[in-house]
N, C-alpha and C positions, 0 to 999 in steps of 0.2 A: 558755247552751247554744245552739251554732249548729245551726240547722236543715238537715239534709241535704236536705230535700224542698220544693219548692214547695207553696203552699196548694193549687194545682190539681192537683199530681200525687198519685196515688194509692200508696200503699206496697204492693206486690204480696207478700201473705202466701202461705204453704204451708198451705192447709186452713183450719181456723175460727182466729179471732182469740182467743186464751187471756188476755189481759190483764183484770185486774180493776181497775175504776175506782171510786173511792168518793167520792162528793160529800158533805158534811156540810154544811148549812145552818142555823145557830141563830141565830134574830133574837128581840129583844126589843122590844116597843111599850109605853110608857110613856103612864100618863093621869094626871091630877089630878082627885082627888074631894073632897068637902066634906060630910063625916057619914057615919054608918054606912047611910043610905038609899041614897046615891048608890053606895056602894060596893056594896051588894046588887044595884042597878040595873045597874051595869057587868058584874057576875058574870054575870047572865041575859041580858045584850047581847051580851057577847063569846061566850057559851055557843051563842048562837043566830047569831052570824054567822059564827063558826067552829066549828060542829058537826061531828060526822064526817062526816054527808053532805055538807057543804060542801067539806071538805077532799078528798073523793073525788072532788069533781068538778075541785079544782085538780090533783089528781094525774094525772087523765084527759088533763086539757091539757098538763101535762109530758110524758106519755108520747107525745103529738103531737107536741110540739117536737123531742124527742129521737128521734122515727122508732122507736118501740117500739110493741108490741100488748100490750094487757092481756089477761092470761091467767084471773087471778080476784082477788078484790078481799074484804077484809074489814073491818069499821069497829067502833069501840065508842066510845059516850058514857059517860063517869064520873060518878057522882054523889058529892059535890057538883059537881065543876068538872073539866075537862077532856076530852079526846078523845084517840081514837088509831086510825090507819088502816094498812093494809098493801095492797100492791099487787105482784103478782107478773106479771113483763112479759117480754117477749122482744124481740130484736133483729128489726126489722121488714125488715131487709135481707136476714136469712137468712145460711146458710152450709154447706158441702157436709155438714159433719156432722148438718145438719138434715133430710136427706133420708132420714127414717124412715118405713116404712109402718105408720103408727100413728094413733091420733087425733091431731088437732092439737094439744091441749093438752100431750101428752106430747113430741111433736116439738119444740116452740117451747120446752117446758121446761128443754131442754138447754142454753139460753143463760144460766140460773141467774140472772136479772136481778131486783130487787125495789126497791120504793120504801117507805119507811115514813115515819110523821109522829107527834109525839107533842105535845100541847099542854099548859102549864102554866100557867093564870091564877092569879094571887096579888093579894089586896086586904087582907092582912093588916099592912100598913106603918101605924104609928100616925099619920104625916103625911099620909095619904091617898093616897099615891104607890101605884098600880096597875100591874103589870104583867103581860104576856102574853108568854109564851115559847112558840116552836114550833120543834121539832126536826123537820127533813126530810133523811133520808139516802137518796141514792140509790146503790145498790151495782149494777154493770154488769159484765158479760162478754161481749164481741163487739166491734162496731164502734160501739156506742152512744157517745157522747161527752156525759156529765151535764153538764159545765159550759155547755152550751147553754142550760140550764134556767134558769140565776142571774136572766136579766133578769125572766122572769116570776115568780118568787117575789117579787123586790122591787115588782113590781106587784100580786099577789097581796095582799100583807100591808103593815101600816105599819111599817116597819123604821126604829128608832132606834138600836139597838145592833145589830150584824152580827159573827158569827163563822163564817168558812167555812174548811173545810177539804178537802183534796183530796190523795188518796194513790194511787198508780197500783203493782199488785203483779204478780208474775207475768212469765212472757214469750211470745211467741209468735216464730213464724220468718219470714225472708224465704222467697221462691221459692227461694233459692240455699241455704236450709237454715241462715242464719245467724241467731242469737237476737237480737231486739229485746225492749227493757224497757219501752218507751214509743213510742206512735204518734202523739202529739200534742206538739209542742215550743212552749213558750212561756216568759215571763219571771215573770208574775204572774197570779194569779186574775183582777186588776182589769183585765187585755186582755180578758177576756170581758164586764165590766160595762159597760152603756151611758155613755159620759160624761155625758149628762143627769143621769143617776142619781146617779153620783159627784159632780156638782155639788152637792147635798144634805148631804155629808159633809165636816166640817171635819176630823177625826182619821181618818188612814188609815193602817193599818199591816199591813206584810207580814214574814212569818216564814217563809223558804223554804229548804227544804234540796233543790235541784233533783237534786244528784248522787243522792240517796235516794229522789227522786220523792215529795216531801213539799211542798206548800204551803199556806200559811195567810194569811187577808187579815183583818183586824178594821176595822170602819167605826161611826164613831160621828156622828149627825146635828149640823149646826151649830146655831147657837142661832136656833129660830124663835119667834115670838110666843106668848103662853098659848092663841091660838085654836087650834093643833095640839094641845095635850094635855088643855084642859079637857073633862070628860065633859059638863058642862052650859055651852052658850055664855054664859048669863047671869052665871058666875061671870068672864068676863074682866074686868071691871071691880071685882072684889072690890078693898077696901083692901091687903089682906094677898096679893096677887097676886104681887108681886115676889118676896117672901120665899119663897112656896111654889115658884115658878120656880127659886129659885137651889137651894133642896133637892132640886127635881127633877133638875137638870143635876148636882148633886154625886151623886146615886144612880146617873145615868148613868155619870157617868164612873169610879166605883165599880166597876160592871157591867164597863164597857170594860178598865179597868186591872186587873181581878180583886181588887182591895184596896183 
């Protein structure tokens, strides 16, 4: 699709930007453990490293990156594993429909934007392959562009397999009254990912339906050494490490291809 507007040119809208933009960032982090004790240590470690409190901090960073204000937050750690957070946010750039003489929370709430996260640690694989899955969903209404947050999510987590989905819905109007159904034109979600980050991924797959404003990118990490995956660095030189690494990459490929 040809971009009718330059990157420097602002699209002049009539009133508030009513477009809804939804970014879903689904990642898997893989780890190799040896024995039940290591599995338990892994679960305890991952629950501490990515507790609800830690993920709320990541969510706040995302809000800064995409120019949004935090209105309210909620968080929950689950027993035995997992965490969930929700951040209600607003478009920091505002809009004419936000000029409401009320409390700041009610005024900003009109932008209807939120960020949710859910985590899913799994240490039940009989071969000791542990996975940590995170779902980040950013739903915005207004001038916020959630795709700006992608690089920070790669930096905040160890992403071995990644699914990224982006959908734009609704319409807004130009100053002349004409409806537009998207205010950001691009070819692929990969356009927003730092090339240095992409270098770590051998498998890159796009499934895009731009006419319907649907984009998907899937990534799987290239073959790193066992140092990246073992829970204990002492296990790098185990005699069975090559076999374990083959099992791990088979598991990663299965998750990537969904079969």
